[in-house]
C-alpha atoms as one frame of an Amber mdcrd trajectory, in Angstrom:
protein
 -17.260   0.222  -7.240 -14.223  -0.750  -3.607 -13.715   2.733  -2.924 -11.032
   2.734   0.107  -7.686   4.497  -2.061  -5.486   6.819   0.406  -6.525  10.524
  -1.462  -5.060  13.973  -0.401  -7.228  15.674   2.093  -9.297  18.442   0.757
  -8.557  21.839   3.271 -10.333  24.644   3.204  -8.647  27.928   4.563 -10.762
  30.839   5.838  -9.658  34.445   6.389 -11.113  38.134   7.453  -8.515  40.165
   7.865  -5.709  41.511   5.476  -3.781  39.743   7.775  -4.732  36.625   8.204
  -5.830  36.636   4.008  -1.613  37.342   3.345  -0.785  34.448   6.212  -3.703
  32.385   3.893  -1.987  32.809   0.597   1.391  31.918   2.677   0.492  28.155
   2.813  -2.182  27.828   0.861   0.074  26.785  -1.263   1.580  23.756   0.319
  -1.868  22.162   1.881  -3.114  22.319  -1.821  -6.473  24.595  -0.165  -7.601
  27.313  -1.111  -8.828  30.494   0.842 -12.436  31.012   0.893 -15.331  32.997
   2.726 -16.897  32.639   5.875 -20.061  32.692   4.024 -19.374  29.352   1.912
 -18.515  27.181   5.318 -21.746  25.387   5.678 -21.847  24.226   2.284 -17.798
  23.030   2.134 -17.869  21.259   5.438 -19.939  18.382   4.586 -17.347  17.735
   2.100 -14.201  19.065   4.081 -10.914  17.172   5.910  -9.239  19.908   7.552
 -10.175  24.012   7.894  -7.661  25.928   9.273  -9.108  29.974  10.059  -7.374
  32.863  10.797  -8.907  33.466  13.008  -9.231  34.735  16.636 -10.416  31.173
  18.937 -13.675  32.472  19.931 -14.547  33.559  16.455 -13.828  29.662  15.140
 -15.358  28.611  18.337 -18.965  30.439  17.310 -18.103  29.796  13.649 -17.657
  25.241  13.905 -20.059  24.343  16.693 -23.497  24.426  14.990 -21.512  22.529
  12.684 -19.827  20.567  14.554 -21.558  16.686  14.782 -19.315  13.232  15.845
 -15.427  13.454  16.076 -14.717  10.148  13.860 -16.501  12.397  11.433 -15.956
  15.937  11.225 -13.713  17.864  10.077 -10.460  18.328  11.790  -9.973  22.545
  12.710  -7.327  24.940  13.800  -6.867  28.369  14.316  -4.170  30.733  13.347
  -4.049  34.165  15.469  -3.982  36.921  13.627   0.445  38.408  14.601   0.587
  33.926  13.579   2.037  33.264  16.588   0.204  30.360  17.207  -1.041  27.255
  15.540  -3.978  26.190  17.463  -5.483  22.246  17.150  -8.493  23.509  18.206
 -11.031  20.198  17.015 -10.490  17.110  15.973  -7.087  16.652  16.937  -6.854
  13.063  16.312  -9.392  11.632  14.087  -9.469  14.916  11.556  -5.706  14.937
  12.179  -5.260  18.447  13.876  -2.134  18.069  15.557  -0.606  17.258  12.508
  -2.353  20.220  10.651  -1.162  22.250  13.867   2.313  21.722  13.102   2.441
  21.686   9.524   0.496  25.481   9.619   3.281  25.946  12.777   6.113  25.292
  10.549   4.805  27.594   7.244   4.232  30.513   9.432   7.204  29.830  12.563
   4.254  30.283  14.215   4.547  27.600  17.617   1.751  24.809  17.234  -1.124
  23.997  20.515  -1.595  20.900  21.088  -3.332  19.671  23.115  -4.612  15.984
  23.413  -3.775  13.790  26.405  -0.938  11.496  23.994   0.200  14.472  22.610
   0.920  16.291  25.340   2.718  13.743  27.226   4.626  13.526  24.332   3.064
   8.787  24.606   2.575   7.608  21.226  -1.116   6.688  20.937  -3.493   4.985
  18.416  -3.294   7.592  16.142   0.405   8.152  16.337   0.324   4.386  15.546
  -1.531   5.246  12.748   0.603   8.499  11.199   3.745   6.644  11.481   2.548
   3.502   8.493   0.900   5.753   7.350  -2.337   3.786   8.516  -6.024   3.983
   8.950  -7.694   3.197  12.222 -11.022   0.908  12.985 -12.906   0.825  15.910
 -12.869   3.251  19.392  -9.837   5.181  19.056 -11.051   7.305  22.223 -11.457
   4.452  23.881  -7.924   2.340  22.687  -6.021   5.998  23.263  -7.278   6.684
  26.832  -5.944   2.222  27.303  -2.308   3.233  25.484  -2.185   6.890  28.105
  -2.876   4.322  30.885  -0.421   1.724  30.214  -3.310  -1.081  30.093  -3.547
  -1.629  26.896  -2.146  -4.400  25.265  -0.465  -3.904  21.142  -0.094  -6.469
  19.483   1.468  -6.614  16.159   1.301 -10.245  14.668   3.088  -9.254  11.424
   5.952  -7.714  13.353   6.034  -4.045  12.070   8.704  -1.577  13.556   7.029
   0.800  16.377   7.002   3.867  17.659   7.195   3.640  21.678   3.479   2.042
  23.206   2.978   2.902  26.714   0.832  -0.184  26.831   2.529  -4.079  26.196
   3.643  -5.236  23.477   3.086  -9.039  22.063   4.370 -10.427  18.541   1.198
 -12.184  18.585  -2.619 -12.611  19.045  -3.930 -12.475  22.962  -5.987 -15.417
  23.474  -7.490 -13.782  25.945  -9.657 -10.785  25.786  -7.488  -7.939  27.703
  -9.088  -4.162  29.420  -8.237  -3.116  25.609  -7.062  -4.454  22.415  -5.318
  -2.639  19.715  -4.419  -4.842  16.712  -1.616  -3.302  14.382  -2.881  -6.188
  10.562  -4.479  -5.889   7.515  -6.726  -8.835   8.458 -10.198  -8.428  10.079
  -9.813  -9.139  13.580 -13.517  -8.089  15.448 -13.310  -6.330  18.341 -10.538
  -4.392  19.129  -8.737  -1.651  18.293  -7.436  -2.147  14.480  -4.281  -0.364
  13.389  -4.554  -1.468   9.689  -1.590  -0.782   7.602  -1.284  -0.643   3.291
   0.336  -3.884   3.350  -1.485  -5.790   0.284  -1.313  -5.219  -3.109  -4.279
  -6.678  -5.549  -3.264  -8.236  -8.965  -6.694  -7.806 -11.228  -6.965 -10.175
 -14.377  -9.847  -9.718 -16.647 -11.631 -10.641 -20.039 -12.339  -7.741 -22.270
 -15.445  -6.304 -21.386 -15.782  -6.930 -17.737 -18.245  -5.182 -16.128 -17.173
  -3.092 -12.966 -20.124  -4.780 -10.479 -17.885  -8.114 -11.395 -14.515  -6.489
 -10.438 -16.349  -5.360  -7.577 -17.563  -8.398  -6.285 -14.269 -10.323  -6.731
 -12.558  -7.956  -4.294 -15.475  -8.239  -1.741 -15.124 -11.747  -1.815 -10.784
 -11.358  -0.443 -12.631  -9.852   2.679 -15.314 -12.063   2.768 -13.681 -15.346
   2.401 -10.287 -14.990   3.341 -10.610 -12.320   6.290  -8.281  -9.802   4.742
  -9.290  -5.480   4.938  -9.162  -3.941   1.111  -8.552  -1.127   2.849  -4.809
  -2.389   3.326  -4.457  -2.779  -0.023  -1.644   0.357  -1.611  -2.304  -0.305
  -5.149  -3.589  -2.653  -8.325  -1.780  -4.674 -10.750  -2.534  -6.343 -13.961
  -0.990  -7.257 -17.656  -0.411  -4.300 -19.321  -3.425  -4.748 -22.110  -5.986
  -3.971 -18.957  -3.507  -0.845 -18.886  -8.038   0.425 -20.110  -9.706  -1.727
 -18.795 -13.232   0.656 -17.906 -14.766  -2.206 -16.274 -11.492  -2.715 -13.860
 -11.184   1.109 -13.846 -14.082   2.114 -12.140 -14.270  -0.495  -9.838 -10.693
   0.374  -8.244 -11.633   4.186  -9.209 -10.185   6.922  -7.309  -6.963   4.640
  -7.087  -4.754   3.950 -10.267  -3.704   0.646 -12.070  -0.067  -0.302 -12.486
   0.467  -2.701 -15.657   3.079  -4.461 -16.373   4.105  -6.293 -20.435   3.232
  -9.899 -19.848   6.920 -11.386 -20.765   7.383  -9.271 -17.092   4.904 -11.123
 -15.363   6.083 -14.102 -17.685   8.662 -14.683 -14.984   7.411 -14.836 -12.131
   6.795 -18.147  -9.644   2.969 -18.539  -8.726   0.936 -21.293  -7.342  -1.755
 -21.004  -9.676  -0.600 -21.295 -13.173  -2.889 -21.060 -16.764  -1.830 -22.548
 -20.160  -5.125 -20.789 -21.676  -4.090 -17.563 -19.806  -1.259 -18.085 -21.405
  -2.064 -19.025 -24.324  -4.528 -15.559 -24.415  -1.915 -13.103 -22.593   1.898
 -14.149 -22.372   1.380 -15.184 -19.472   0.438 -17.882 -17.347  -0.490 -15.965
 -14.436  -1.713 -12.118 -14.539  -3.616 -11.791 -10.651  -1.052 -13.735  -8.774
   2.354 -12.523 -11.167   0.952  -8.639 -11.382   0.315  -8.789  -7.243   4.322
 -10.706  -6.269   5.372  -7.793  -9.127   4.362  -5.074  -7.845   4.671  -5.297
  -3.883   8.708  -6.241  -5.025   8.980  -3.663  -6.576   7.106  -1.252  -4.004
   8.417  -2.917  -0.638  12.353  -1.499  -1.952  13.476  -5.618  -1.064  11.551
  -6.065   1.570   9.918  -9.596   1.585   5.930 -10.099  -0.531   4.115 -13.097
  -0.099   0.753 -14.035  -1.671  -1.774 -14.336   1.017  -4.832 -14.901  -1.443
  -4.254 -17.180  -3.942  -6.258 -16.562  -6.843 -10.233 -16.702  -6.940 -12.458
 -16.315 -10.312 -15.402 -14.654 -10.670 -17.578 -14.058 -13.560 -14.988 -13.107
 -16.320 -12.145 -11.790 -13.672  -9.738 -13.047 -11.475  -7.803 -11.733  -8.308
  -5.099 -11.882  -5.606  -3.691 -10.218  -2.840   0.231 -10.302  -1.846   1.812
  -8.572   1.066   4.779  -6.709   1.707   6.545  -7.712   4.793   7.416  -5.163
   7.034  10.977  -4.639   8.290  12.854  -3.430  10.814  13.812   0.576  10.315
  17.099   2.840  10.168  16.299   6.158  10.433  19.356   8.381   9.490  19.092
  11.705  11.430  21.585  14.813  11.197  20.759  17.164  13.739  22.740  20.204
  12.410  25.298  22.279  14.090  23.428  22.212  17.362  21.499  25.406  17.550
  17.589  23.922  18.171  16.480  26.405  14.817  18.798  25.109  12.816  17.482
  21.643  13.087  14.836  20.824  10.600  11.750  19.744  11.351  11.539  16.357
  10.431  14.542  15.188  12.151  12.318  15.800  15.524   9.555  13.209  13.846
  11.928  10.763  12.957  13.196  10.978  16.455   9.584  10.122  17.781   8.860
   7.487  15.307  11.917   5.561  16.472  11.722   2.883  19.269  15.364   2.964
  20.077  18.027   5.737  19.361  22.179   5.707  19.116  24.638   8.358  19.070
  27.130   9.837  20.669  26.430  10.636  24.120  26.936  14.031  23.919  24.457
  14.716  20.978  22.075  12.087  22.531  21.896  14.752  24.766  20.563  17.770
  22.764  17.839  15.658  21.523  16.882  13.890  24.945  13.655  15.928  25.306
  12.810  15.108  21.790  11.989  11.630  23.135   9.004   9.546  23.931   9.098
   7.503  27.262  10.024   3.905  27.160  12.878   4.719  23.815  15.875   3.259
  25.281  18.481   4.749  23.744  22.020   3.431  23.332  24.637   5.518  24.542
  28.827   5.785  23.354  31.611   8.243  23.855  33.880   9.606  20.825  35.959
   7.295  18.439  33.244   4.107  18.459  31.202   5.484  15.262  31.414   2.392
  13.462  30.268   0.332  16.588  27.775   2.347  16.919  26.470   2.496  12.764
  27.135  -1.844  13.836  25.120  -1.620  16.659  22.082   0.818  15.122  21.681
  -1.795  11.953  22.043  -4.359  13.298  18.817  -3.452  15.585  16.539  -2.980
  13.043  17.477  -5.933  11.701  15.877  -7.019  13.874  12.668  -5.755  13.308
  13.121  -2.534  15.315  11.977   1.162  15.044  15.925   3.546  14.550  17.304
   6.461  15.190  21.185   6.998  14.536  22.034   9.787  15.403  25.102  12.534
  14.540  25.432  16.452  14.017  25.427  17.826  11.198  24.099  16.040   7.967
  24.209  12.515   8.265  25.610  12.137   4.560  28.440  14.032   4.731  31.813
  12.705   7.430  29.183  10.930   9.868  27.189   8.425  10.524  24.981   7.437
   6.630  28.110   5.888   5.129  28.945   3.682   7.937  25.868   2.356   8.326
  24.791   1.942   4.650  28.266   0.167   4.430  26.391  -2.364   6.301  22.929
  -1.867   6.563  21.134  -4.818   3.513  17.535  -5.269   2.224  15.647  -6.345
   4.975  15.869  -2.659   6.758  14.064  -0.059   4.914  16.478   2.815   5.125
  15.869   6.330   5.719  17.752   9.863   5.999  16.905  13.087   6.682  19.772
  15.651   6.464  20.935  18.406   8.653  22.705  21.973   7.564  26.544  20.587
   7.832  29.102  22.545   9.239  29.775  24.117   6.312  26.884  25.302   4.850
  26.590  26.770   8.713  30.190  27.902   8.609  29.286  30.082   5.328  25.997
  31.944   6.569  27.987  33.189   8.920  31.031  34.624   6.797  28.534  35.667
   4.693  28.893  33.987   0.753  31.631  31.862   0.891  30.499  29.726  -1.498
  29.080  31.262  -3.776  31.055  29.221  -7.032  32.378  26.192  -7.016  34.053
  24.536  -3.993  35.325  21.475  -2.734  34.558  19.782   1.143  38.102  18.253
   1.899  38.351  16.509   6.045  42.497  16.828   7.436  41.382  13.469   9.611
  43.756  11.019   8.226  42.915   8.609  10.940  40.241   6.652   7.715  41.959
   8.282   5.192  46.097   8.568   4.460  47.900  11.904   5.155  49.546  11.195
   1.297  46.047  10.971  -0.070  44.643  14.201   1.596  47.891  15.900   0.534
  47.036  14.902  -3.381  43.881  16.335  -2.502  44.832  19.515  -0.868  47.292
  19.932  -3.909  44.581  19.610  -6.782  42.205  22.159  -4.901  44.785  24.854
  -5.498  45.200  24.249  -8.343  41.631  24.295  -9.359  41.301  27.685  -7.525
  37.988  26.628  -5.622  36.844  27.769  -2.328  37.748  24.834  -0.357  36.192
  24.073   3.248  38.221  22.303   5.420  36.680  19.465   8.315  38.450  17.816
  11.298  41.069  20.837  10.320  43.294  20.590  13.673  43.004  18.340  16.567
  46.181  18.229  19.968  47.082  15.118  18.180  47.072  16.224  14.312  48.409
  19.937  14.503  50.716  20.520  11.935  48.129  19.459   8.910  46.683  22.603
   8.790  49.475  24.881   8.518  50.649  22.204   5.591  47.088  22.579   4.045
  47.554  26.445   3.912  50.448  26.617   2.457  49.382  24.845  -0.197  46.972
  27.405  -0.989  49.492  30.332   0.086  51.759  28.548  -3.210  48.432  29.186
  -6.066  46.965  31.686  -3.983  46.794  35.471  -3.791  48.681  36.868  -0.394
  44.842  38.780   0.836  43.073  36.043  -0.052  40.099  35.338   2.319  40.545
  32.281   5.071  37.213  32.352   7.056  36.449  30.516  10.490  33.511  29.073
  12.879  33.532  27.557  15.267  31.095  25.628  17.241  28.268  27.200  15.067
  25.158  27.596  16.095  25.937  26.690  19.725  27.010  28.399  22.906  30.592
  29.882  22.230  30.640  30.470  18.720  33.112  32.144  17.914  33.840  33.721
  13.447  36.256  35.316  12.193  38.510  35.821   8.925  41.955  37.276   8.098
  44.040  37.335   4.098  45.829  33.588   3.276  49.678  35.565   4.470  48.587
  36.025   7.767  46.398  33.495   9.192  47.240  31.986  12.278  46.320  27.776
  11.709  46.748  27.888  16.236  43.521  29.876  16.955  41.804  25.916  15.307
  40.818  23.531  16.953  38.402  20.092  16.237  35.233  22.241  16.944  35.987
  24.946  14.176  35.242  24.396  10.152  37.658  27.057   7.957  36.971  27.759
   4.439  39.479  29.385   2.080  38.649  31.822  -0.464  39.055  31.120  -4.070
  41.209  34.028  -6.023  38.045  36.138  -6.580  36.654  36.043  -2.992  36.517
  39.067  -1.518  35.477  41.067   1.424  32.982  42.602   0.945  31.738  44.859
   4.439  32.944  42.300   6.388  31.984  40.047   5.006  33.016  37.145   3.133
  31.862  36.910  -0.645  32.519  34.880  -4.012  31.356  36.338  -7.552  28.720
  34.578  -8.890  29.964  35.563 -12.081  26.577  35.887 -13.600  26.704  38.673
 -16.687  23.941  41.265 -14.623  26.312  41.855 -11.609
């Protein structure tokens, strides 16, 4: 059996007090974990990937110290205090995944993660940060590589040109000809004498006769490594023709990985270097191993280029082949929310640290500059340059860089996602990070104005002609929809909001609540409401979001509420 599948981590939770048990029960579902009594710890320890203790750090240290043997194999240990203030990565920060787990537990409980490993404390990119960014495994002396990266003496070799986060060592897109103080190589190939970061780039296709033994399949798979120098830990998936979906020998050899299967007519359309008429007559396609590898790689790659790196290997009643999903440039489109740090989603910070280049409006860049890793390249520009920022971000990603394009609120709502994705091709991997958009931030401060059907309308005529906006406003007013106005008023566009409110006054009662929020979640925040008949558009500027209620919207205890319409209410 060839066992290199990536699986979910096994995590155990330990608590002795009622408060600890409540906290453990709260995080257990999200972690896929269970709460255990302390006397089960010694028996569970060898089978765990991580353990979370809801105890004092001193007590946790005394419990785990006798069990610790090797930092490369020990479970990661996280300790959460009784008051849920801190989630401490106590041991196995990198190798055991305790740093990442502390971040995750902290987010679930609202606790502050405490991480003291050098690369994390200094915000530099360590070898395990590279592994996490690429969903990779690390082979070699990770500790020495981490020290060399931290000292800036490592050389990072990236022959496949993965979009990497900024690294403190030198980078080069080829294998070094001479021995460096410490070489970190990002590759799916076997390379000796270095620390390797092995990303999941490969798809292995398997063809076999009925009844093939698992040992024969395993032997053929090992030849991918021994004869072609390709690391089986880089395998992302296995594939075959659907006639082999229940082939016991194949399933046993690749367990616990799953087998992706495809109809023979689909595989018959894949061009391969080694077709076989014998195979075509038998199963309906001239290739199984090569065709399945290439087709599955193309499917999993989502538009990334693929290549056959190991042509068909013939074993005992089995054939195998391997295809590689080539890396692409990466574009993360990140919504920062309304401005307050605690309203920014955690994934935004993750993507900002993942990027080697950040592109954004200058004032938004300043909001998040402290989150960037040392060495991050920043492209900041002023108001009015939105289309150029989008074009720059796409162009940088197309060159193979890891780019974060940032904007306020949600990047997909009147923001940067649309102009960027209009230009981004399949040669770019795109990741979207949602943010709290202005409508939601304003609604939370006003009460519950969006409790029933609603619509968002931008009053800016920079990209949409005013007659079109006017028709949309009239339709929303006539449909009795709660309406949230973005870009309501500026120095040069001072009359449009008044005209829009007049359209609503023709369809709504004069007492209809209108709410406004300026600088939601930022210094200088202001929240106010007024009846539609009295609302003064002159108080509004471009930093304000305006919400016009429907005919059902009411003021309840000073809060703007649109009833949902449930029968029980």
